[in-house]
TORPANU-234763 format. One record per atom (N, C-alpha, C, O): x, y, z; atom name; residue in three letters; residue number from 1. Coordinates in steps of 0.001 Angstrom, whole numbers, m for minus. Example, Ala and Ser with C-alpha at 12.3 -4.5 7.8 and 13.67 -1.06 7.14 Angstrom:
// residues 2
(node (13190; m5690; 7800); "N"; "Ala"; 1)
(node (12300; m4500; 7800); "CA"; "Ala"; 1)
(node (13200; m3300; 7800); "C"; "Ala"; 1)
(node (14236; m3319; 8465); "O"; "Ala"; 1)
(node (12850; m2250; 7080); "N"; "Ser"; 2)
(node (13670; m1060; 7140); "CA"; "Ser"; 2)
(node (12900; 30; 7870); "C"; "Ser"; 2)
(node (13409; 1138; 8039); "O"; "Ser"; 2)
This chain:
// residues 118
(node (m7531; m16461; 23244); "N"; "Met"; 1)
(node (m7557; m16140; 21858); "CA"; "Met"; 1)
(node (m5856; m15078; 21751); "C"; "Met"; 1)
(node (m5081; m14415; 22440); "O"; "Met"; 1)
(node (m6149; m15673; 20068); "N"; "Lys"; 2)
(node (m4105; m15570; 19590); "CA"; "Lys"; 2)
(node (m4096; m14443; 18865); "C"; "Lys"; 2)
(node (m5145; m13905; 18510); "O"; "Lys"; 2)
(node (m3017; m14018; 18601); "N"; "Pro"; 3)
(node (m2920; m12117; 18250); "CA"; "Pro"; 3)
(node (m3856; m12304; 17280); "C"; "Pro"; 3)
(node (m4372; m13413; 17140); "O"; "Pro"; 3)
(node (m4296; m10921; 16248); "N"; "Gln"; 4)
(node (m4777; m10957; 14993); "CA"; "Gln"; 4)
(node (m4275; m9723; 14086); "C"; "Gln"; 4)
(node (m4763; m8640; 14411); "O"; "Gln"; 4)
(node (m3722; m9716; 13416); "N"; "Ile"; 5)
(node (m4041; m7970; 12990); "CA"; "Ile"; 5)
(node (m5047; m8205; 11986); "C"; "Ile"; 5)
(node (m5321; m9007; 11094); "O"; "Ile"; 5)
(node (m5398; m7341; 12427); "N"; "Lys"; 6)
(node (m7071; m6434; 12184); "CA"; "Lys"; 6)
(node (m6392; m5179; 11079); "C"; "Lys"; 6)
(node (m6873; m5007; 9960); "O"; "Lys"; 6)
(node (m5430; m4516; 11509); "N"; "Ala"; 7)
(node (m5275; m3560; 10746); "CA"; "Ala"; 7)
(node (m3589; m3119; 10390); "C"; "Ala"; 7)
(node (m2862; m3816; 11099); "O"; "Ala"; 7)
(node (m2833; m2238; 9566); "N"; "Ile"; 8)
(node (m2013; m1696; 8689); "CA"; "Ile"; 8)
(node (m2149; m141; 8630); "C"; "Ile"; 8)
(node (m3069; 362; 7985); "O"; "Ile"; 8)
(node (m1169; 676; 9349); "N"; "Tyr"; 9)
(node (m1250; 2184; 8980); "CA"; "Tyr"; 9)
(node (12; 2413; 7740); "C"; "Tyr"; 9)
(node (780; 1451; 7709); "O"; "Tyr"; 9)
(node (251; 3219; 7005); "N"; "Leu"; 10)
(node (1366; 3508; 6557); "CA"; "Leu"; 10)
(node (1726; 5090; 7170); "C"; "Leu"; 10)
(node (683; 5596; 7585); "O"; "Leu"; 10)
(node (2667; 5814; 7302); "N"; "Ser"; 11)
(node (2803; 7618; 7432); "CA"; "Ser"; 11)
(node (2246; 8121; 6180); "C"; "Ser"; 11)
(node (1563; 7206; 5719); "O"; "Ser"; 11)
(node (2210; 9106; 5434); "N"; "Val"; 12)
(node (2187; 10208; 4731); "CA"; "Val"; 12)
(node (1868; 11552; 4950); "C"; "Val"; 12)
(node (1411; 12283; 5829); "O"; "Val"; 12)
(node (2296; 11587; 3788); "N"; "Lys"; 13)
(node (2450; 13057; 3779); "CA"; "Lys"; 13)
(node (1334; 14047; 3738); "C"; "Lys"; 13)
(node (1021; 14822; 4642); "O"; "Lys"; 13)
(node (674; 13894; 2354); "N"; "Asp"; 14)
(node (m362; 14460; 1589); "CA"; "Asp"; 14)
(node (m1866; 13167; 1466); "C"; "Asp"; 14)
(node (m1915; 12050; 951); "O"; "Asp"; 14)
(node (m2781; 13891; 2111); "N"; "Met"; 15)
(node (m3546; 12597; 2709); "CA"; "Met"; 15)
(node (m4352; 12482; 1073); "C"; "Met"; 15)
(node (m4897; 11435; 724); "O"; "Met"; 15)
(node (m4310; 13772; 153); "N"; "Gly"; 16)
(node (m5001; 13547; m1047); "CA"; "Gly"; 16)
(node (m4569; 12297; m1487); "C"; "Gly"; 16)
(node (m4984; 11138; m1485); "O"; "Gly"; 16)
(node (m3560; 12945; m1876); "N"; "Arg"; 17)
(node (m2470; 12307; m3271); "CA"; "Arg"; 17)
(node (m2448; 10648; m2799); "C"; "Arg"; 17)
(node (m2887; 9999; m3748); "O"; "Arg"; 17)
(node (m2078; 9734; m1630); "N"; "Ala"; 18)
(node (m1795; 9354; m1250); "CA"; "Ala"; 18)
(node (m3718; 8281; m1477); "C"; "Ala"; 18)
(node (m3719; 7088; m1780); "O"; "Ala"; 18)
(node (m5095; 9114; m1231); "N"; "Val"; 19)
(node (m5766; 8447; m911); "CA"; "Val"; 19)
(node (m6235; 7802; m1997); "C"; "Val"; 19)
(node (m6656; 6656; m2149); "O"; "Val"; 19)
(node (m6009; 9303; m3197); "N"; "Lys"; 20)
(node (m6390; 8970; m5310); "CA"; "Lys"; 20)
(node (m4982; 7767; m5155); "C"; "Lys"; 20)
(node (m4490; 8074; m6241); "O"; "Lys"; 20)
(node (m4514; 7235; m4895); "N"; "Phe"; 21)
(node (m3096; 6360; m6197); "CA"; "Phe"; 21)
(node (m3172; 5187; m4930); "C"; "Phe"; 21)
(node (m2224; 4410; m4818); "O"; "Phe"; 21)
(node (m4530; 5080; m3827); "N"; "Tyr"; 22)
(node (m4105; 3901; m3135); "CA"; "Tyr"; 22)
(node (m6165; 3561; m3613); "C"; "Tyr"; 22)
(node (m6567; 2423; m3859); "O"; "Tyr"; 22)
(node (m6619; 4165; m3621); "N"; "Glu"; 23)
(node (m8029; 4048; m4741); "CA"; "Glu"; 23)
(node (m7529; 3494; m6145); "C"; "Glu"; 23)
(node (m7675; 2272; m6135); "O"; "Glu"; 23)
(node (m6958; 3965; m7429); "N"; "Asp"; 24)
(node (m6395; 3492; m8159); "CA"; "Asp"; 24)
(node (m5562; 2253; m8271); "C"; "Asp"; 24)
(node (m5454; 1423; m9174); "O"; "Asp"; 24)
(node (m5038; 2362; m7162); "N"; "Ile"; 25)
(node (m3793; 1359; m7450); "CA"; "Ile"; 25)
(node (m5297; m265; m7121); "C"; "Ile"; 25)
(node (m5373; m1264; m7836); "O"; "Ile"; 25)
(node (m6682; 187; m5262); "N"; "Phe"; 26)
(node (m7018; m1423; m5511); "CA"; "Phe"; 26)
(node (m7999; m1468; m5994); "C"; "Phe"; 26)
(node (m8706; m2475; m5942); "O"; "Phe"; 26)
(node (m8409; m107; m6764); "N"; "Lys"; 27)
(node (m9923; m177; m7852); "CA"; "Lys"; 27)
(node (m10492; m279; m6652); "C"; "Lys"; 27)
(node (m11179; m1289; m6501); "O"; "Lys"; 27)
(node (m10419; 456; m5753); "N"; "Val"; 28)
(node (m12127; 747; m4668); "CA"; "Val"; 28)
(node (m11987; 2354; m4280); "C"; "Val"; 28)
(node (m11258; 3291; m4603); "O"; "Val"; 28)
(node (m12940; 2158; m3533); "N"; "Lys"; 29)
(node (m13085; 4306; m2800); "CA"; "Lys"; 29)
(node (m12378; 3650; m1455); "C"; "Lys"; 29)
(node (m12149; 2595; m865); "O"; "Lys"; 29)
(node (m12230; 4906; m1430); "N"; "Ile"; 30)
(node (m12200; 4567; 485); "CA"; "Ile"; 30)
(node (m12952; 4673; 1329); "C"; "Ile"; 30)
(node (m13781; 5571; 1181); "O"; "Ile"; 30)
(node (m13022; 3919; 2461); "N"; "Ser"; 31)
(node (m14399; 3971; 3268); "CA"; "Ser"; 31)
(node (m14507; 4668; 4156); "C"; "Ser"; 31)
(node (m15664; 5068; 4285); "O"; "Ser"; 31)
(node (m13531; 5186; 5184); "N"; "Ser"; 32)
(node (m13846; 6626; 5727); "CA"; "Ser"; 32)
(node (m12026; 7320; 5627); "C"; "Ser"; 32)
(node (m10871; 6928; 5795); "O"; "Ser"; 32)
(node (m12928; 8804; 5171); "N"; "Phe"; 33)
(node (m11930; 10203; 4327); "CA"; "Phe"; 33)
(node (m11335; 10898; 6192); "C"; "Phe"; 33)
(node (m12205; 10860; 7062); "O"; "Phe"; 33)
(node (m10672; 11158; 6380); "N"; "Asp"; 34)
(node (m10263; 12235; 6882); "CA"; "Asp"; 34)
(node (m8856; 13021; 7050); "C"; "Asp"; 34)
(node (m8029; 12187; 7418); "O"; "Asp"; 34)
(node (m8481; 13826; 6970); "N"; "Lys"; 35)
(node (m7246; 14478; 6992); "CA"; "Lys"; 35)
(node (m6042; 14135; 7621); "C"; "Lys"; 35)
(node (m4846; 14366; 7445); "O"; "Lys"; 35)
(node (m6889; 13373; 8582); "N"; "Arg"; 36)
(node (m5675; 12907; 9811); "CA"; "Arg"; 36)
(node (m5607; 11124; 10358); "C"; "Arg"; 36)
(node (m5059; 10589; 11322); "O"; "Arg"; 36)
(node (m6436; 10594; 9238); "N"; "Met"; 37)
(node (m6440; 8790; 9295); "CA"; "Met"; 37)
(node (m7749; 8796; 8225); "C"; "Met"; 37)
(node (m8876; 9240; 8447); "O"; "Met"; 37)
(node (m7085; 7972; 6628); "N"; "Ser"; 38)
(node (m8393; 7499; 6579); "CA"; "Ser"; 38)
(node (m7636; 6204; 5903); "C"; "Ser"; 38)
(node (m6554; 5892; 5405); "O"; "Ser"; 38)
(node (m9425; 5450; 6338); "N"; "Val"; 39)
(node (m9478; 3468; 6131); "CA"; "Val"; 39)
(node (m9418; 3592; 4678); "C"; "Val"; 39)
(node (m9496; 4548; 3907); "O"; "Val"; 39)
(node (m9251; 2298; 4534); "N"; "Phe"; 40)
(node (m10245; 1290; 3029); "CA"; "Phe"; 40)
(node (m10010; m236; 4107); "C"; "Phe"; 40)
(node (m9055; m810; 4630); "O"; "Phe"; 40)
(node (m11663; m439; 4021); "N"; "Ala"; 41)
(node (m12148; m1588; 4512); "CA"; "Ala"; 41)
(node (m11592; m3310; 3579); "C"; "Ala"; 41)
(node (m11874; m3489; 2394); "O"; "Ala"; 41)
(node (m11224; m3805; 3974); "N"; "Phe"; 42)
(node (m11034; m4966; 3405); "CA"; "Phe"; 42)
(node (m11510; m5969; 4374); "C"; "Phe"; 42)
(node (m11427; m5596; 5544); "O"; "Phe"; 42)
(node (m11894; m6919; 4217); "N"; "Asp"; 43)
(node (m12664; m8588; 4431); "CA"; "Asp"; 43)
(node (m12227; m8482; 5638); "C"; "Asp"; 43)
(node (m13058; m7939; 6366); "O"; "Asp"; 43)
(node (m11229; m8786; 6178); "N"; "Asn"; 44)
(node (m10314; m9136; 7108); "CA"; "Asn"; 44)
(node (m8976; m8357; 7456); "C"; "Asn"; 44)
(node (m7940; m8741; 7998); "O"; "Asn"; 44)
(node (m9266; m7446; 7081); "N"; "Ile"; 45)
(node (m8072; m6264; 7651); "CA"; "Ile"; 45)
(node (m8343; m4939; 7328); "C"; "Ile"; 45)
(node (m8920; m4808; 6249); "O"; "Ile"; 45)
(node (m8092; m3883; 7961); "N"; "Ser"; 46)
(node (m8115; m2586; 7000); "CA"; "Ser"; 46)
(node (m6836; m2032; 7442); "C"; "Ser"; 46)
(node (m6083; m2279; 8384); "O"; "Ser"; 46)
(node (m6827; m1087; 6327); "N"; "Phe"; 47)
(node (m5607; m580; 5525); "CA"; "Phe"; 47)
(node (m5616; 619; 5482); "C"; "Phe"; 47)
(node (m6280; 1154; 4594); "O"; "Phe"; 47)
(node (m4727; 1595; 6628); "N"; "Leu"; 48)
(node (m4360; 3066; 6754); "CA"; "Leu"; 48)
(node (m3575; 3907; 6656); "C"; "Leu"; 48)
(node (m2360; 3812; 6827); "O"; "Leu"; 48)
(node (m4480; 5258; 6232); "N"; "Leu"; 49)
(node (m3202; 5851; 6067); "CA"; "Leu"; 49)
(node (m3077; 7625; 7103); "C"; "Leu"; 49)
(node (m3455; 8789; 6968); "O"; "Leu"; 49)
(node (m2640; 7152; 7659); "N"; "Phe"; 50)
(node (m1821; 8519; 8602); "CA"; "Phe"; 50)
(node (m1255; 9468; 8227); "C"; "Phe"; 50)
(node (m628; 9425; 7169); "O"; "Phe"; 50)
(node (m1318; 10661; 9032); "N"; "Asp"; 51)
(node (m976; 11725; 8158); "CA"; "Asp"; 51)
(node (10; 11990; 10059); "C"; "Asp"; 51)
(node (m677; 12029; 11080); "O"; "Asp"; 51)
(node (1096; 12087; 10106); "N"; "Pro"; 52)
(node (1813; 12423; 12095); "CA"; "Pro"; 52)
(node (1742; 13918; 11773); "C"; "Pro"; 52)
(node (1958; 14540; 12814); "O"; "Pro"; 52)
(node (1544; 14664; 10831); "N"; "Ser"; 53)
(node (1567; 16170; 11449); "CA"; "Ser"; 53)
(node (283; 16619; 12204); "C"; "Ser"; 53)
(node (408; 17560; 12988); "O"; "Ser"; 53)
(node (m905; 16058; 12052); "N"; "Ile"; 54)
(node (m2483; 16243; 11974); "CA"; "Ile"; 54)
(node (m1752; 15938; 13590); "C"; "Ile"; 54)
(node (m2316; 16590; 14469); "O"; "Ile"; 54)
(node (m1034; 15388; 13898); "N"; "Asp"; 55)
(node (m652; 15558; 15778); "CA"; "Asp"; 55)
(node (274; 15588; 16198); "C"; "Asp"; 55)
(node (635; 14916; 17164); "O"; "Asp"; 55)
(node (1113; 16606; 15416); "N"; "Gly"; 56)
(node (2607; 17012; 15195); "CA"; "Gly"; 56)
(node (3791; 16076; 16006); "C"; "Gly"; 56)
(node (4414; 16394; 17020); "O"; "Gly"; 56)
(node (3847; 15330; 15537); "N"; "Asp"; 57)
(node (4353; 13903; 15489); "CA"; "Asp"; 57)
(node (5294; 14064; 14457); "C"; "Asp"; 57)
(node (4942; 14697; 13461); "O"; "Asp"; 57)
(node (6697; 13493; 14537); "N"; "Lys"; 58)
(node (8244; 13583; 14228); "CA"; "Lys"; 58)
(node (8347; 11951; 13230); "C"; "Lys"; 58)
(node (9385; 11456; 12791); "O"; "Lys"; 58)
(node (6621; 11274; 13056); "N"; "Thr"; 59)
(node (7221; 10406; 12222); "CA"; "Thr"; 59)
(node (7988; 9756; 11165); "C"; "Thr"; 59)
(node (7251; 9667; 10183); "O"; "Thr"; 59)
(node (8890; 9370; 10978); "N"; "Ser"; 60)
(node (9486; 9091; 9456); "CA"; "Ser"; 60)
(node (8433; 8955; 8902); "C"; "Ser"; 60)
(node (7227; 8874; 9134); "O"; "Ser"; 60)
(node (9422; 8945; 7801); "N"; "Ile"; 61)
(node (7569; 8703; 6678); "CA"; "Ile"; 61)
(node (8261; 8390; 5519); "C"; "Ile"; 61)
(node (9091; 9161; 5037); "O"; "Ile"; 61)
(node (7807; 6646; 4735); "N"; "Gly"; 62)
(node (8969; 6283; 3678); "CA"; "Gly"; 62)
(node (9362; 5340; 4236); "C"; "Gly"; 62)
(node (10109; 5714; 5141); "O"; "Gly"; 62)
(node (9223; 3664; 4183); "N"; "Asn"; 63)
(node (9532; 2670; 4363); "CA"; "Asn"; 63)
(node (9733; 2132; 5953); "C"; "Asn"; 63)
(node (10667; 1489; 6433); "O"; "Asn"; 63)
(node (8123; 2795; 6776); "N"; "Asn"; 64)
(node (7957; 2261; 7797); "CA"; "Asn"; 64)
(node (7529; 722; 8375); "C"; "Asn"; 64)
(node (7451; m83; 9303); "O"; "Asn"; 64)
(node (7315; 1091; 6881); "N"; "Val"; 65)
(node (6594; m812; 7402); "CA"; "Val"; 65)
(node (6658; m1457; 5398); "C"; "Val"; 65)
(node (6867; m712; 4441); "O"; "Val"; 65)
(node (6450; m2709; 5341); "N"; "Val"; 66)
(node (6167; m2971; 3983); "CA"; "Val"; 66)
(node (4965; m3968; 3291); "C"; "Val"; 66)
(node (5171; m5036; 2714); "O"; "Val"; 66)
(node (3954; m3458; 3466); "N"; "Pro"; 67)
(node (2490; m3891; 3241); "CA"; "Pro"; 67)
(node (3203; m4975; 2157); "C"; "Pro"; 67)
(node (4209; m4871; 1454); "O"; "Pro"; 67)
(node (1970; m6341; 2392); "N"; "Asp"; 68)
(node (2628; m7235; 1035); "CA"; "Asp"; 68)
(node (1108; m7858; 778); "C"; "Asp"; 68)
(node (233; m8541; 1311); "O"; "Asp"; 68)
(node (1431; m7137; m405); "N"; "Ile"; 69)
(node (m851; m7972; m1284); "CA"; "Ile"; 69)
(node (m690; m8096; m1900); "C"; "Ile"; 69)
(node (242; m7711; m2606); "O"; "Ile"; 69)
(node (m1906; m9048; m2138); "N"; "Glu"; 70)
(node (m1922; m10188; m3142); "CA"; "Glu"; 70)
(node (m2644; m10070; m3951); "C"; "Glu"; 70)
(node (m3840; m9996; m3671); "O"; "Glu"; 70)
(node (m2132; m9996; m5497); "N"; "Val"; 71)
(node (m2903; m9205; m6147); "CA"; "Val"; 71)
(node (m2993; m10903; m7022); "C"; "Val"; 71)
(node (m2446; m11991; m6843); "O"; "Val"; 71)
(node (m4055; m10315; m8057); "N"; "Glu"; 72)
(node (m4533; m12085; m8980); "CA"; "Glu"; 72)
(node (m3711; m12264; m10182); "C"; "Glu"; 72)
(node (m3441; m13386; m10613); "O"; "Glu"; 72)
(node (m3050; m10478; m11082); "N"; "Asp"; 73)
(node (m2010; m10525; m11939); "CA"; "Asp"; 73)
(node (m1201; m10091; m11471); "C"; "Asp"; 73)
(node (m1571; m8923; m11352); "O"; "Asp"; 73)
(node (134; m10186; m10896); "N"; "Ala"; 74)
(node (1337; m9747; m10575); "CA"; "Ala"; 74)
(node (1804; m8591; m11587); "C"; "Ala"; 74)
(node (2235; m7467; m11329); "O"; "Ala"; 74)
(node (1566; m9272; m12910); "N"; "Thr"; 75)
(node (2455; m8133; m14095); "CA"; "Thr"; 75)
(node (844; m7498; m14321); "C"; "Thr"; 75)
(node (887; m6347; m13886); "O"; "Thr"; 75)
(node (m391; m7769; m14773); "N"; "Lys"; 76)
(node (m1026; m6127; m15072); "CA"; "Lys"; 76)
(node (m1048; m5070; m13730); "C"; "Lys"; 76)
(node (m1490; m3921; m13739); "O"; "Lys"; 76)
(node (m535; m5684; m12750); "N"; "Met"; 77)
(node (172; m4919; m11502); "CA"; "Met"; 77)
(node (620; m4076; m11937); "C"; "Met"; 77)
(node (196; m2948; m12188); "O"; "Met"; 77)
(node (2224; m4902; m12174); "N"; "Leu"; 78)
(node (2831; m4127; m12317); "CA"; "Leu"; 78)
(node (2940; m3296; m13257); "C"; "Leu"; 78)
(node (3976; m2643; m13134); "O"; "Leu"; 78)
(node (2399; m3048; m14055); "N"; "Asp"; 79)
(node (2255; m2186; m15558); "CA"; "Asp"; 79)
(node (1889; m1199; m14562); "C"; "Asp"; 79)
(node (2617; m401; m13972); "O"; "Asp"; 79)
(node (318; m1435; m14452); "N"; "Asn"; 80)
(node (m828; m366; m13292); "CA"; "Asn"; 80)
(node (190; 686; m13131); "C"; "Asn"; 80)
(node (419; 1790; m13624); "O"; "Asn"; 80)
(node (975; m485; m11795); "N"; "Thr"; 81)
(node (1714; 411; m10744); "CA"; "Thr"; 81)
(node (3232; 2057; m11382); "C"; "Thr"; 81)
(node (3601; 3130; m10904); "O"; "Thr"; 81)
(node (3664; 956; m13046); "N"; "Lys"; 82)
(node (4963; 2024; m13649); "CA"; "Lys"; 82)
(node (4162; 3046; m14194); "C"; "Lys"; 82)
(node (4622; 4186; m14135); "O"; "Lys"; 82)
(node (2754; 2829; m14856); "N"; "Ala"; 83)
(node (1862; 3741; m15883); "CA"; "Ala"; 83)
(node (1954; 4955; m14733); "C"; "Ala"; 83)
(node (2576; 6008; m14878); "O"; "Ala"; 83)
(node (1104; 4512; m13436); "N"; "Lys"; 84)
(node (884; 5469; m12708); "CA"; "Lys"; 84)
(node (2482; 6708; m11846); "C"; "Lys"; 84)
(node (2326; 7717; m11158); "O"; "Lys"; 84)
(node (4069; 5920; m12366); "N"; "Gly"; 85)
(node (5246; 7393; m12091); "CA"; "Gly"; 85)
(node (5825; 6035; m10831); "C"; "Gly"; 85)
(node (6984; 6160; m10435); "O"; "Gly"; 85)
(node (5101; 4984; m10350); "N"; "Cys"; 86)
(node (5814; 4703; m9115); "CA"; "Cys"; 86)
(node (7187; 3955; m9654); "C"; "Cys"; 86)
(node (7430; 3401; m10726); "O"; "Cys"; 86)
(node (8126; 4205; m8254); "N"; "Lys"; 87)
(node (9920; 3645; m8931); "CA"; "Lys"; 87)
(node (9131; 2386; m8671); "C"; "Lys"; 87)
(node (8308; 2210; m7772); "O"; "Lys"; 87)
(node (9620; 1315; m9854); "N"; "Val"; 88)
(node (10282; 254; m9126); "CA"; "Val"; 88)
(node (11494; m441; m8648); "C"; "Val"; 88)
(node (12569; m501; m9244); "O"; "Val"; 88)
(node (11048; m1220; m6919); "N"; "Val"; 89)
(node (12312; m743; m6572); "CA"; "Val"; 89)
(node (13062; m2844; m6274); "C"; "Val"; 89)
(node (14279; m2999; m6171); "O"; "Val"; 89)
(node (12285; m3852; m6211); "N"; "Met"; 90)
(node (11991; m4490; m6748); "CA"; "Met"; 90)
(node (11315; m5548; m8415); "C"; "Met"; 90)
(node (10172; m5919; m8680); "O"; "Met"; 90)
(node (12499; m5705; m9119); "N"; "Pro"; 91)
(node (11466; m6520; m10730); "CA"; "Pro"; 91)
(node (10848; m7233; m10196); "C"; "Pro"; 91)
(node (11018; m7585; m9029); "O"; "Pro"; 91)
(node (9690; m7729; m11208); "N"; "Leu"; 92)
(node (8863; m8835; m10978); "CA"; "Leu"; 92)
(node (9778; m10226; m11006); "C"; "Leu"; 92)
(node (10492; m10643; m11918); "O"; "Leu"; 92)
(node (9517; m10797; m9712); "N"; "Glu"; 93)
(node (10645; m12121; m9704); "CA"; "Glu"; 93)
(node (10248; m13300; m9386); "C"; "Glu"; 93)
(node (9630; m13292; m8321); "O"; "Glu"; 93)
(node (10337; m14236; m9829); "N"; "Lys"; 94)
(node (9901; m15442; m9255); "CA"; "Lys"; 94)
(node (10478; m15884; m8164); "C"; "Lys"; 94)
(node (11667; m16204; m8158); "O"; "Lys"; 94)
(node (9668; m15959; m7053); "N"; "Val"; 95)
(node (10333; m16674; m5909); "CA"; "Val"; 95)
(node (9908; m18152; m5089); "C"; "Val"; 95)
(node (10112; m18252; m3879); "O"; "Val"; 95)
(node (9532; m18846; m5583); "N"; "Gly"; 96)
(node (9069; m19996; m5017); "CA"; "Gly"; 96)
(node (7412; m20102; m5905); "C"; "Gly"; 96)
(node (6910; m20340; m7003); "O"; "Gly"; 96)
(node (7202; m19861; m4993); "N"; "Lys"; 97)
(node (5641; m20368; m5920); "CA"; "Lys"; 97)
(node (4660; m18833; m5967); "C"; "Lys"; 97)
(node (3450; m18708; m5780); "O"; "Lys"; 97)
(node (5930; m17545; m6360); "N"; "Tyr"; 98)
(node (4777; m16593; m5833); "CA"; "Tyr"; 98)
(node (5619; m16099; m6727); "C"; "Tyr"; 98)
(node (6778; m16513; m6761); "O"; "Tyr"; 98)
(node (4887; m14543; m8121); "N"; "Leu"; 99)
(node (5563; m13826; m8575); "CA"; "Leu"; 99)
(node (5410; m12517; m7586); "C"; "Leu"; 99)
(node (4367; m12149; m7044); "O"; "Leu"; 99)
(node (6883; m11826; m7474); "N"; "Ile"; 100)
(node (6343; m10525; m6562); "CA"; "Ile"; 100)
(node (7929; m9720; m6536); "C"; "Ile"; 100)
(node (9115; m9885; m6252); "O"; "Ile"; 100)
(node (6680; m8495; m7197); "N"; "Phe"; 101)
(node (7858; m7214; m6926); "CA"; "Phe"; 101)
(node (7311; m6154; m6289); "C"; "Phe"; 101)
(node (6101; m6022; m6104); "O"; "Phe"; 101)
(node (8332; m5226; m5870); "N"; "Gln"; 102)
(node (8245; m4193; m4887); "CA"; "Gln"; 102)
(node (8318; m2935; m5999); "C"; "Gln"; 102)
(node (8965; m2823; m7040); "O"; "Gln"; 102)
(node (7389; m2052; m5336); "N"; "Ile"; 103)
(node (7134; m151; m5685); "CA"; "Ile"; 103)
(node (7458; 734; m5053); "C"; "Ile"; 103)
(node (7513; 221; m3935); "O"; "Ile"; 103)
(node (7775; 1920; m4921); "N"; "Glu"; 104)
(node (7810; 3013; m3768); "CA"; "Glu"; 104)
(node (6668; 3698; m3977); "C"; "Glu"; 104)
(node (6575; 4295; m5050); "O"; "Glu"; 104)
(node (5780; 3756; m3210); "N"; "Asp"; 105)
(node (4695; 4825; m3593); "CA"; "Asp"; 105)
(node (4719; 5914; m3452); "C"; "Asp"; 105)
(node (5718; 6192; m2789); "O"; "Asp"; 105)
(node (3990; 7033; m3782); "N"; "Pro"; 106)
(node (4120; 8481; m3939); "CA"; "Pro"; 106)
(node (4010; 9457; m2701); "C"; "Pro"; 106)
(node (3621; 10615; m2551); "O"; "Pro"; 106)
(node (4530; 8465; m1875); "N"; "Glu"; 107)
(node (5059; 8649; 200); "CA"; "Glu"; 107)
(node (6091; 8628; 238); "C"; "Glu"; 107)
(node (6736; 9442; 898); "O"; "Glu"; 107)
(node (7000; 6998; m970); "N"; "Gly"; 108)
(node (8157; 6991; m426); "CA"; "Gly"; 108)
(node (8280; 6202; 144); "C"; "Gly"; 108)
(node (9246; 6325; 897); "O"; "Gly"; 108)
(node (7516; 4880; 271); "N"; "Asn"; 109)
(node (7382; 4464; 1357); "CA"; "Asn"; 109)
(node (7110; 2700; m116); "C"; "Asn"; 109)
(node (6481; 2620; m1172); "O"; "Asn"; 109)
(node (7845; 1834; 553); "N"; "Val"; 110)
(node (7460; 1092; m46); "CA"; "Val"; 110)
(node (6380; m477; m415); "C"; "Val"; 110)
(node (6212; m766; 770); "O"; "Val"; 110)
(node (5983; m1044; m804); "N"; "Ile"; 111)
(node (4704; m1942; m1560); "CA"; "Ile"; 111)
(node (5042; m3080; m1435); "C"; "Ile"; 111)
(node (6267; m3194; m1420); "O"; "Ile"; 111)
(node (4284; m4363; m1297); "N"; "Glu"; 112)
(node (5112; m5370; m2077); "CA"; "Glu"; 112)
(node (4194; m6422; m2630); "C"; "Glu"; 112)
(node (3985; m7481; m2039); "O"; "Glu"; 112)
(node (3650; m6098; m3789); "N"; "Phe"; 113)
(node (2372; m7555; m4356); "CA"; "Phe"; 113)
(node (2729; m8842; m5004); "C"; "Phe"; 113)
(node (3582; m8892; m5890); "O"; "Phe"; 113)
(node (2179; m9732; m4636); "N"; "Tyr"; 114)
(node (3082; m10760; m4939); "CA"; "Tyr"; 114)
(node (1021; m11658; m5484); "C"; "Tyr"; 114)
(node (m107; m11568; m4999); "O"; "Tyr"; 114)
(node (1849; m12637; m7068); "N"; "Gln"; 115)
(node (808; m13080; m7104); "CA"; "Gln"; 115)
(node (1069; m14862; m6453); "C"; "Gln"; 115)
(node (2133; m15360; m6086); "O"; "Gln"; 115)
(node (90; m15316; m6482); "N"; "Thr"; 116)
(node (360; m16604; m6141); "CA"; "Thr"; 116)
(node (51; m17955; m7097); "C"; "Thr"; 116)
(node (m1040; m18508; m7239); "O"; "Thr"; 116)
(node (1168; m18274; m7629); "N"; "Lys"; 117)
(node (860; m19271; m9568); "CA"; "Lys"; 117)
(node (1532; m20892; m8901); "C"; "Lys"; 117)
(node (2626; m21335; m8551); "O"; "Lys"; 117)
(node (312; m21302; m8988); "N"; "Pro"; 118)
(node (m318; m22615; m9164); "CA"; "Pro"; 118)
(node (1398; m24072; m9322); "C"; "Pro"; 118)
(node (1176; m25273; m9478); "O"; "Pro"; 118)
């Protein structure tokens, strides 16, 4: 079997704040909430939020990985994230057949959103 990525997680400091942010951005409710690890289950991948302090870990918070999330309308998502006070770290730009931008979430993680343009 070929390796497959089935989950990705971000380290967070404030689980409640992070869950609320991603519920608002994804427009879905959390699938499983826990103070240590919370899960958003999508069709092909699970997006997890992990609070390393629960295990006594000293994991770096913020920009440990850059999730790349496809959206239907990049401009609308950019407006939505800006309205939530997110810092834009890469403005909306056309790269090949994609519209791409990056924001910093409330936990300090960089998240990229993209839209495929025909």
